[in-house]
KEKE-3310 file (N, C-alpha, C; in steps of 0.2 Angstrom, whole numbers, plus 5000, padded with zeros to 4 digits):
npx = (4832:4845:4847:4844:4853:4866:4862:4861:4875:4881:4877:4882:4896:4897:4894:4904:4915:4914:4913:4919:4937:4940:4945:4946:4951:4963:4967:4966:4951:4950:4941:4939:4943:4955:4969:4980:4993:5004:5016:5023:5030:5034:5042:5036:5026:5014:5002:4987:4975:4960:4950:4938:4946:4958:4973:4975:4986:4997:4995:4987:4994:5009:5025:5040:5054:5057:5053:5037:5022:5009:4991:4984:4969:4951:4946:4960:4976:4988:5003:5002:5005:5023:5026:5020:5029:5041:5041:5038:5051:5058:5056:5043:5028:5015:5002:5007:5015:5001:4993:5001:5000:4986:4985:4989:4981:4969:4958:4957:4944:4940:4949:4954:4964:4977:4991:5004:5018:5035:5036:5024:5013:4999:4989:4973:4960:4947:4938:4925:4918:4920:4912:4900:4896:4906:4922:4933:4942:4953:4965:4974:4992:4985:4975:4958:4951:4938:4927:4915:4909:4897:4888:4888:4893:4904:4919:4918:4918:4931:4940:4936:4938:4953:4958:4955:4960:4974:4991:5005:5009:5002:4993:4983:4981:4974:4963:4958:4953:4946:4935:4929:4924:4915:4905:4900:4909:4915:4904:4903:4908:4922:4939:4954:4968:4980:4994:5007:5022:5034:5050:5051:5062:5075:5088:5095:5096:5088:5082:5080:5073:5060:5047:5035:5027:5014:5002:4985:4980:4969:4954:4939:4937:4945:4949:4949:4955:4968:4970:4973:4986:4994:4996:5001:5013:5018:5020:5030:5041:5044:5051:5061:5068:5071:5080:5089:5097:5100:5108:5120:5122:5115:5105:5095:5087:5083:5074:5064:5059:5057:5047:5037:5032:5026:5017:5007:5005:5001:4997:5007:5021:5035:5038:5036:5045:5058:5058:5059:5071:5080:5078:5084:5096:5101:5103:5090:5086:5076:5063:5062:5057:5042:5039:5048:5042:5030:5031:5038:5030:5019:5025:5037:5050:5056:5064:5075:5079:5084:5096:5104:5106:5114:5130:5134:5132:5119:5109:5117:5119:5127:5130:5123:5112:5106:5102:5093:5083:5080:5072:5061:5047)
npy = (5093:5095:5103:5092:5083:5091:5092:5080:5076:5083:5080:5068:5069:5076:5067:5057:5065:5064:5049:5037:5036:5044:5060:5078:5091:5086:5081:5070:5061:5057:5053:5048:5041:5044:5044:5053:5049:5050:5042:5044:5038:5027:5031:5031:5037:5040:5036:5031:5026:5024:5021:5022:5020:5015:5011:5020:5024:5028:5041:5049:5046:5051:5053:5056:5050:5059:5071:5072:5066:5068:5069:5070:5073:5072:5082:5078:5088:5084:5086:5093:5083:5079:5093:5098:5091:5095:5110:5107:5101:5113:5119:5125:5125:5113:5119:5132:5127:5121:5132:5141:5131:5131:5145:5146:5141:5138:5130:5126:5126:5113:5104:5092:5089:5083:5086:5082:5084:5078:5083:5080:5090:5095:5100:5102:5102:5106:5107:5118:5115:5100:5083:5079:5066:5077:5079:5083:5078:5084:5078:5075:5074:5067:5067:5064:5062:5062:5061:5061:5052:5038:5042:5054:5046:5042:5049:5054:5039:5037:5043:5040:5025:5026:5033:5025:5014:5001:4996:4994:5006:5005:4995:5002:5012:5005:5001:5012:5012:5002:5005:5015:5009:5001:5010:5016:5020:5025:5030:5022:5012:4999:4999:5002:5002:5009:5007:5018:5021:5029:5033:5043:5050:5052:5043:5044:5033:5027:5016:5011:5018:5020:5011:5004:5001:4997:4991:4989:4987:4985:4980:4971:4972:4981:4985:4974:4966:4973:4973:4958:4959:4966:4957:4947:4954:4955:4943:4939:4948:4942:4931:4937:4941:4930:4925:4933:4930:4916:4920:4926:4915:4909:4899:4893:4906:4909:4896:4900:4912:4907:4898:4906:4913:4903:4899:4910:4909:4896:4887:4892:4888:4890:4898:4884:4878:4884:4883:4869:4868:4876:4867:4854:4860:4860:4849:4841:4830:4821:4828:4838:4831:4829:4842:4845:4834:4838:4850:4846:4839:4846:4857:4852:4857:4862:4853:4853:4864:4862:4855:4865:4874:4868:4870:4882:4882:4885:4874:4866:4849:4832:4822:4810:4814:4823:4816:4809:4820:4821:4810:4809:4801)
npz = (4809:4811:4821:4828:4828:4831:4844:4849:4846:4856:4869:4866:4868:4881:4890:4885:4890:4905:4908:4920:4922:4913:4907:4912:4904:4904:4919:4928:4934:4948:4959:4977:4993:5006:5018:5027:5038:5055:5065:5077:5086:5083:5072:5059:5044:5033:5020:5013:5002:4992:4977:4964:4951:4940:4947:4958:4966:4962:4957:4967:4980:4989:4995:5007:5015:5029:5027:5022:5018:5005:5000:4985:4977:4970:4958:4950:4953:4949:4950:4964:4973:4971:4971:4983:4991:4988:4993:5007:5009:5008:5019:5021:5031:5032:5030:5025:5012:5007:5003:4995:4984:4982:4978:4966:4958:4946:4947:4959:4968:4962:4969:4980:4994:5005:5017:5026:5037:5042:5055:5062:5058:5049:5035:5025:5013:5004:4991:4986:4975:4974:4971:4980:4991:5001:5010:5025:5038:5051:5062:5078:5071:5059:5045:5038:5021:5008:4993:4982:4989:4994:5007:5021:5029:5030:5029:5044:5051:5046:5053:5066:5067:5064:5075:5086:5085:5084:5085:5071:5060:5048:5046:5054:5045:5037:5045:5044:5029:5029:5036:5031:5018:5023:5028:5017:5008:4991:4979:4968:4969:4970:4964:4964:4976:4988:4998:5006:5016:5025:5032:5047:5049:5039:5031:5021:5012:5001:4999:5010:5018:5013:5021:5018:5002:4994:4980:4975:4959:4950:4955:4961:4972:4981:4993:5003:4995:4997:5010:5011:5006:5011:5023:5018:5015:5028:5030:5022:5027:5038:5030:5024:5035:5039:5026:5030:5040:5037:5028:5038:5044:5054:5060:5067:5070:5057:5055:5065:5059:5046:5050:5056:5045:5037:5044:5044:5030:5026:5013:5005:4994:4994:5006:5014:5009:5012:5026:5027:5021:5031:5043:5038:5039:5050:5055:5056:5046:5047:5051:5041:5029:5027:5022:5013:5004:5003:4995:4984:4978:4973:4966:4953:4950:4962:4966:4956:4961:4972:4971:4966:4977:4986:4980:4984:4997:5003:5006:5018:5017:5014:5001:5001:5010:5003:4992:4999:5003:4989:4984:4991:4998)
capx = (4836:4853:4847:4845:4860:4869:4861:4864:4883:4884:4875:4887:4902:4896:4894:4911:4920:4911:4914:4923:4942:4941:4947:4943:4957:4970:4968:4962:4944:4951:4937:4943:4944:4961:4971:4988:4994:5010:5016:5028:5032:5037:5045:5034:5022:5011:4997:4983:4971:4956:4945:4934:4950:4963:4981:4976:4992:5002:4993:4986:4999:5015:5028:5046:5056:5062:5049:5031:5015:5003:4987:4980:4963:4945:4948:4967:4981:4994:5008:5002:5011:5028:5027:5021:5034:5047:5039:5038:5057:5062:5055:5036:5024:5010:4997:5009:5013:4996:4991:5004:4999:4979:4985:4993:4980:4963:4956:4957:4938:4939:4954:4954:4971:4981:4998:5007:5026:5037:5034:5017:5009:4992:4983:4969:4958:4943:4934:4919:4916:4920:4906:4896:4898:4915:4925:4939:4943:4960:4967:4980:4993:4983:4969:4955:4948:4935:4925:4910:4907:4889:4886:4892:4896:4912:4926:4919:4920:4937:4942:4936:4943:4960:4959:4954:4966:4981:4995:5008:5004:4999:4987:4979:4977:4970:4958:4952:4951:4940:4928:4926:4922:4910:4901:4897:4913:4912:4898:4905:4911:4929:4945:4962:4971:4989:4996:5015:5025:5041:5052:5051:5070:5079:5095:5101:5097:5079:5080:5080:5068:5052:5045:5030:5025:5010:4997:4980:4978:4962:4950:4933:4936:4951:4951:4948:4962:4974:4971:4976:4993:4997:4995:5007:5020:5021:5023:5038:5045:5048:5054:5067:5073:5075:5086:5096:5100:5105:5116:5122:5124:5110:5099:5089:5084:5080:5069:5059:5056:5052:5041:5031:5029:5024:5010:5004:5002:5002:4999:5013:5027:5042:5039:5037:5053:5064:5058:5061:5079:5082:5078:5089:5103:5103:5103:5083:5083:5068:5058:5063:5056:5036:5038:5051:5039:5023:5033:5040:5023:5016:5031:5042:5055:5060:5070:5081:5083:5087:5102:5108:5106:5122:5137:5133:5130:5112:5109:5120:5120:5131:5127:5118:5107:5102:5097:5085:5079:5077:5068:5057:5041)
capy = (5088:5098:5105:5086:5079:5094:5091:5074:5078:5088:5075:5062:5074:5077:5060:5055:5067:5061:5043:5035:5033:5050:5066:5085:5097:5082:5080:5063:5062:5053:5054:5043:5042:5044:5045:5054:5050:5049:5038:5047:5032:5021:5034:5033:5042:5036:5039:5025:5027:5019:5023:5019:5023:5012:5013:5027:5025:5032:5049:5052:5044:5054:5051:5056:5052:5065:5077:5071:5063:5069:5064:5074:5070:5073:5083:5079:5091:5078:5092:5095:5078:5081:5101:5099:5088:5100:5114:5106:5100:5120:5122:5126:5120:5109:5125:5136:5124:5120:5138:5141:5127:5133:5150:5148:5133:5140:5126:5127:5123:5106:5101:5091:5088:5084:5088:5080:5084:5076:5086:5078:5095:5092:5104:5098:5107:5102:5113:5119:5111:5094:5081:5077:5069:5078:5082:5080:5080:5085:5078:5077:5069:5064:5068:5059:5066:5059:5065:5056:5046:5038:5046:5058:5044:5038:5051:5051:5034:5034:5046:5035:5019:5027:5036:5019:5007:4999:4993:4996:5011:5001:4991:5008:5016:4998:5002:5018:5011:4998:5008:5020:5004:4998:5018:5016:5021:5029:5030:5021:5004:5000:4996:5002:5005:5009:5012:5019:5022:5030:5034:5050:5053:5050:5039:5044:5026:5029:5008:5008:5022:5016:5006:4998:5001:4992:4994:4985:4992:4984:4973:4974:4973:4983:4986:4968:4965:4977:4970:4952:4960:4968:4951:4944:4957:4954:4935:4940:4952:4934:4927:4943:4940:4923:4924:4936:4924:4911:4924:4927:4907:4909:4894:4894:4911:4907:4891:4903:4916:4905:4896:4910:4914:4899:4898:4913:4908:4887:4884:4894:4881:4894:4899:4880:4875:4886:4880:4862:4869:4876:4861:4851:4863:4860:4842:4838:4829:4817:4833:4842:4828:4830:4848:4843:4831:4842:4856:4842:4836:4855:4860:4847:4862:4864:4847:4855:4870:4859:4853:4871:4877:4864:4871:4888:4881:4888:4870:4861:4841:4829:4818:4804:4816:4825:4810:4806:4822:4822:4804:4807:4798)
capz = (4809:4811:4828:4834:4826:4836:4852:4851:4847:4861:4874:4866:4871:4888:4892:4885:4897:4911:4910:4924:4917:4908:4912:4910:4904:4906:4925:4931:4938:4953:4966:4982:5000:5008:5024:5029:5046:5057:5071:5081:5093:5079:5068:5052:5041:5029:5016:5011:4998:4987:4973:4959:4947:4939:4948:4961:4969:4956:4956:4973:4985:4988:5002:5004:5020:5031:5024:5023:5013:5004:4996:4978:4973:4966:4950:4953:4950:4951:4953:4971:4977:4971:4972:4990:4996:4989:4997:5015:5012:5008:5026:5023:5035:5027:5028:5019:5006:5003:5002:4990:4980:4980:4977:4960:4955:4944:4948:4968:4970:4961:4972:4988:4996:5012:5017:5033:5037:5048:5063:5062:5055:5045:5032:5019:5009:5001:4986:4987:4970:4974:4971:4986:4997:5001:5016:5027:5046:5053:5070:5078:5069:5054:5041:5031:5017:5004:4988:4979:4995:4995:5011:5026:5035:5027:5034:5050:5050:5046:5058:5073:5065:5065:5082:5089:5081:5089:5080:5067:5056:5041:5050:5056:5040:5034:5048:5042:5024:5029:5039:5026:5014:5027:5030:5010:5003:4984:4976:4961:4971:4973:4960:4966:4982:4990:5005:5006:5021:5024:5039:5048:5048:5031:5032:5014:5009:5000:4999:5018:5021:5013:5024:5014:4996:4991:4977:4972:4954:4948:4958:4962:4980:4981:5001:5005:4993:5000:5016:5011:5001:5019:5028:5014:5016:5034:5030:5017:5032:5041:5024:5023:5040:5037:5022:5031:5046:5034:5025:5045:5045:5059:5058:5072:5069:5050:5055:5067:5054:5041:5052:5057:5039:5035:5049:5040:5022:5025:5006:5002:4994:4993:5012:5017:5006:5017:5032:5026:5021:5037:5046:5035:5039:5058:5054:5057:5040:5046:5052:5033:5022:5024:5020:5006:4999:5001:4989:4978:4973:4970:4962:4956:4949:4968:4965:4954:4965:4979:4969:4965:4982:4989:4981:4987:5005:5007:5010:5020:5017:5011:4995:5003:5013:4997:4988:5003:5000:4983:4982:4998:4994)
cpx = (4843:4852:4848:4850:4865:4868:4863:4874:4885:4883:4881:4894:4902:4898:4901:4915:4919:4912:4920:4931:4944:4944:4946:4950:4965:4970:4963:4956:4946:4948:4938:4941:4953:4962:4978:4990:5002:5010:5023:5034:5037:5043:5043:5029:5020:5005:4994:4978:4966:4952:4943:4939:4956:4970:4980:4982:4998:5000:4991:4992:5007:5019:5036:5049:5059:5057:5043:5027:5011:4998:4983:4975:4958:4948:4957:4973:4988:5001:5007:5006:5019:5030:5027:5025:5039:5045:5040:5047:5060:5061:5047:5033:5018:5004:5000:5010:5006:4992:4995:5002:4993:4980:4986:4988:4972:4957:4954:4950:4937:4943:4951:4962:4972:4987:5000:5015:5028:5038:5026:5012:5004:4989:4980:4964:4952:4937:4928:4914:4917:4915:4905:4895:4905:4915:4929:4939:4951:4960:4973:4986:4991:4977:4965:4951:4944:4930:4920:4908:4898:4885:4889:4896:4903:4918:4924:4922:4927:4941:4942:4939:4952:4962:4959:4958:4973:4985:5001:5005:5000:4993:4981:4977:4973:4964:4953:4949:4947:4934:4926:4923:4915:4903:4898:4902:4911:4907:4898:4906:4918:4934:4952:4962:4978:4988:5004:5016:5032:5044:5052:5057:5072:5086:5099:5101:5090:5077:5078:5073:5061:5050:5040:5028:5019:5004:4992:4978:4973:4959:4945:4931:4943:4953:4952:4957:4969:4976:4975:4985:4996:4998:5001:5014:5022:5023:5030:5043:5049:5053:5062:5070:5077:5081:5092:5100:5103:5110:5122:5125:5119:5104:5094:5086:5079:5074:5065:5054:5053:5047:5036:5029:5025:5017:5006:5000:5003:5002:5002:5018:5033:5044:5039:5044:5057:5063:5060:5070:5082:5083:5083:5096:5107:5103:5095:5082:5076:5063:5057:5057:5048:5036:5042:5047:5032:5025:5033:5035:5019:5019:5035:5050:5058:5066:5077:5084:5086:5095:5107:5110:5113:5127:5138:5132:5124:5108:5114:5121:5125:5126:5121:5111:5103:5099:5091:5082:5076:5071:5063:5051:5034)
cpy = (5091:5099:5098:5084:5085:5092:5085:5073:5079:5083:5068:5063:5074:5072:5057:5058:5065:5055:5042:5032:5040:5055:5073:5088:5092:5080:5073:5065:5057:5055:5046:5045:5040:5046:5049:5054:5048:5045:5040:5042:5028:5023:5032:5037:5039:5039:5032:5029:5023:5022:5020:5020:5017:5014:5020:5028:5030:5039:5052:5052:5048:5054:5053:5055:5057:5071:5076:5067:5069:5066:5069:5071:5073:5074:5084:5083:5087:5081:5093:5088:5080:5089:5099:5096:5091:5106:5113:5104:5106:5122:5125:5121:5118:5115:5130:5133:5124:5126:5142:5136:5129:5140:5153:5142:5138:5134:5122:5122:5117:5101:5097:5086:5089:5084:5085:5080:5079:5076:5084:5086:5093:5099:5099:5105:5103:5107:5113:5117:5104:5091:5077:5071:5071:5082:5080:5082:5078:5083:5076:5071:5067:5068:5064:5064:5061:5066:5059:5050:5044:5041:5050:5055:5042:5043:5052:5046:5031:5036:5040:5028:5020:5029:5029:5014:5008:4997:4996:5001:5008:4999:4997:5010:5011:4998:5006:5015:5006:5000:5012:5016:5003:5004:5016:5017:5026:5027:5025:5014:5004:4998:4997:5004:5005:5012:5012:5023:5023:5032:5042:5054:5050:5048:5041:5039:5025:5020:5006:5013:5021:5010:5000:5004:4998:4995:4988:4990:4991:4977:4975:4973:4975:4984:4979:4965:4967:4974:4964:4953:4962:4961:4947:4946:4956:4947:4936:4945:4947:4930:4929:4942:4932:4922:4928:4931:4920:4913:4925:4921:4906:4904:4894:4900:4911:4902:4894:4908:4913:4902:4899:4912:4909:4899:4905:4912:4900:4884:4888:4889:4884:4896:4890:4876:4878:4885:4874:4863:4871:4871:4857:4854:4861:4852:4837:4835:4826:4823:4837:4837:4829:4837:4848:4840:4835:4847:4851:4841:4843:4857:4857:4853:4862:4858:4850:4862:4868:4856:4860:4874:4874:4867:4877:4891:4884:4882:4865:4854:4838:4824:4814:4809:4819:4821:4809:4810:4823:4817:4803:4806:4799)
cpz = (4810:4817:4832:4832:4830:4842:4853:4852:4853:4868:4874:4871:4879:4892:4891:4891:4903:4914:4915:4919:4913:4911:4910:4911:4905:4911:4926:4937:4944:4959:4971:4990:5002:5016:5025:5037:5047:5063:5073:5084:5089:5074:5061:5050:5034:5026:5014:5006:4993:4984:4967:4952:4946:4941:4952:4964:4967:4954:4962:4978:4985:4996:5000:5013:5023:5030:5024:5017:5011:4999:4990:4976:4971:4960:4951:4949:4954:4954:4960:4974:4977:4973:4979:4994:4995:4992:5004:5014:5011:5015:5027:5028:5030:5026:5024:5013:5002:5000:4997:4983:4977:4977:4968:4953:4951:4948:4956:4969:4968:4966:4979:4989:5003:5012:5025:5032:5043:5055:5065:5062:5050:5043:5027:5018:5005:4997:4987:4981:4970:4975:4977:4985:4999:5008:5020:5034:5047:5061:5072:5076:5062:5050:5036:5029:5011:5000:4985:4984:4992:5001:5015:5030:5034:5031:5042:5053:5050:5051:5066:5072:5067:5074:5088:5088:5085:5082:5077:5063:5050:5042:5053:5052:5038:5037:5046:5036:5024:5032:5033:5020:5017:5028:5022:5005:4997:4981:4970:4963:4971:4964:4961:4973:4983:4997:5005:5014:5021:5031:5041:5047:5043:5034:5025:5011:5008:5000:5005:5020:5018:5014:5021:5009:4992:4987:4975:4965:4950:4952:4961:4969:4981:4989:5003:5003:4995:5008:5017:5010:5009:5022:5023:5014:5023:5035:5029:5022:5034:5036:5025:5028:5040:5033:5025:5036:5042:5031:5031:5046:5053:5060:5062:5070:5063:5050:5059:5062:5049:5043:5054:5050:5036:5038:5046:5034:5023:5019:5003:5000:4995:5001:5017:5013:5010:5023:5032:5026:5027:5043:5044:5036:5047:5060:5056:5048:5039:5046:5045:5028:5022:5021:5014:5002:4996:4995:4984:4973:4972:4965:4961:4953:4955:4969:4963:4959:4970:4976:4967:4971:4987:4989:4983:4994:5007:5010:5012:5021:5013:5004:4996:5006:5008:4992:4992:5001:4994:4981:4989:4995:4998)
residu = (MET:LYS:ARG:ILE:PHE:ALA:SER:SER:VAL:LEU:ILE:ILE:LEU:ILE:PHE:THR:LEU:THR:LEU:PRO:GLY:GLN:THR:ILE:ASN:GLY:GLU:PRO:LEU:THR:HIS:THR:PHE:SER:ILE:VAL:ALA:ILE:ASP:GLN:GLU:ASN:GLY:GLU:MET:GLY:VAL:ALA:VAL:GLN:SER:HIS:TRP:PHE:SER:VAL:GLY:SER:ILE:VAL:ALA:TRP:ALA:GLU:ALA:GLY:VAL:GLY:VAL:VAL:ALA:THR:GLN:SER:LEU:VAL:ASN:VAL:SER:PHE:GLY:PRO:ARG:GLY:LEU:GLU:LEU:MET:LYS:ALA:GLY:LYS:SER:PRO:GLN:GLN:ALA:LEU:ASP:GLU:LEU:LEU:SER:SER:ASP:PRO:GLY:ALA:ALA:TYR:ARG:GLN:VAL:ALA:LEU:LEU:ASP:ALA:GLN:GLY:ARG:VAL:ALA:ALA:HIS:THR:GLY:ASP:LYS:CYS:ILE:ALA:ASP:ALA:GLY:HIS:ILE:ILE:GLY:GLU:GLY:PHE:SER:VAL:GLN:ALA:ASN:MET:MET:LEU:ASN:LYS:LYS:VAL:VAL:PRO:ALA:MET:GLU:LYS:ALA:PHE:LYS:ASN:SER:LYS:GLY:PRO:LEU:ALA:GLU:ARG:LEU:MET:ALA:ALA:MET:LYS:ALA:ALA:GLN:GLU:ALA:GLY:GLY:ASP:ILE:ARG:GLY:GLN:GLN:SER:ALA:ALA:ILE:LYS:ILE:VAL:LYS:ILE:LYS:ALA:SER:GLY:LYS:PRO:TRP:GLU:ASP:THR:VAL:LEU:ASP:LEU:ARG:VAL:GLU:ASP:HIS:PRO:GLN:ALA:VAL:ALA:GLU:MET:GLU:ARG:ILE:LEU:LYS:VAL:PHE:ARG:ALA:TYR:GLU:HIS:MET:ASN:LYS:GLY:ASP:LEU:ALA:ILE:GLU:LYS:GLY:ASP:VAL:GLN:THR:ALA:LEU:ARG:GLU:TYR:GLY:ALA:ALA:GLU:ALA:MET:PHE:PRO:GLN:ASN:GLU:GLU:MET:LYS:TYR:TRP:HIS:ALA:VAL:SER:LEU:ALA:ASN:ILE:GLY:GLU:ILE:GLU:ALA:SER:LEU:PRO:LEU:PHE:LYS:GLU:VAL:PHE:GLN:LYS:THR:PRO:GLU:TYR:LYS:GLU:LEU:THR:ARG:ARG:ILE:VAL:PRO:ASN:GLY:LEU:LEU:LYS:VAL:ASN:GLN:GLN:GLN:LEU:GLU:ILE:ILE:LEU:ASN:VAL:LYS)
# end
C-alpha cells in the first residue's frame, strides 16, 4: 500500500512539473517558433515569436536599437536576452556572444536561441535535448528556429516565406509566422505572440527607436490575432500622422491620413470622428455631418467631446456651425 501511494505521488509530481504553464528549476517551458531578421534598406531589425505559453513576448523577444535582437526559447534561460544584447553592445559578434552564453550555462543542451546584430550577422543554437521537432535555419540577415513543433515542415516553411516576402519588415515577419502555423506549428496549439522591431541605428531617443512593439498575450488563434493587430497598428500610424498634421495646422494632410485610417477600419468610430473633424475644419460642414451623425448614434459621448475641442482649436467652427454638428439628424 505504501509503495502504491509513493508511486502515485511520484507520478503526480512528474505530471505537475510537465504541465503547460509550469517551470523546471524556475525556468519557463516556452516551446515556440520564432524569427530574427534585419532589413538594411529600411533600417530596421526585429524579432517575432508565437507559443502555446502566456505572454511569450515578455520572455522570448529582446531588442535594442543600434545593438541587435535576440530570441531565447525552449527551456528558456531568460537572461540570454538582456545578456546577449549586452555582449553585442560591448562589441562581441553574435557567434561570440552565443558561445559565451552557452559556455556558462549547464542547461545549454535544453536551450534554443538566436542572435542578430546591427551589422546583420546571425548566430543560432538548438540544443540536442530540445523537444522534437526542433531545429533552426540561418540565412542572410535572418534566422528561423522552432522546437516542439508538430512536424519537420515548420522551420523550412518559415525560411521560404520570409525569403519570398516583400514589403515592411513587420509584414515579412508576419508572413513567416503564418507559414509556420500553416505548416503545423506548435504541437500544443497557439496562445500568445509578439513582434518587436527597432531601428538599426540608435538615435539616443528610445521612444523613437522602437518602431513597433506588439503583443497578443492570450488568444486561441494568436497568429491570426497578431496579423489583425498589425493591421490596426498600420491604421493608427495614419491616425498619428493625422494628429501631427492637425497640430501643424495642415488640415489637408490630416484629412488624407484620417481618411486612410478610416478606409482600413470603417467600423472604428474614432477614426471616423477625426475624419469628420478634418472636413469641418476646411469648411466642409455638410460633408462632415453624415460622419458625425454615425459616430454620435453609436457613441453619444462624442457630442461632449466635440464641445470640448472647440476652445483649444482642434475643431475650428463658430457657434452656429457647432450647433449644426451637435444637432445633426
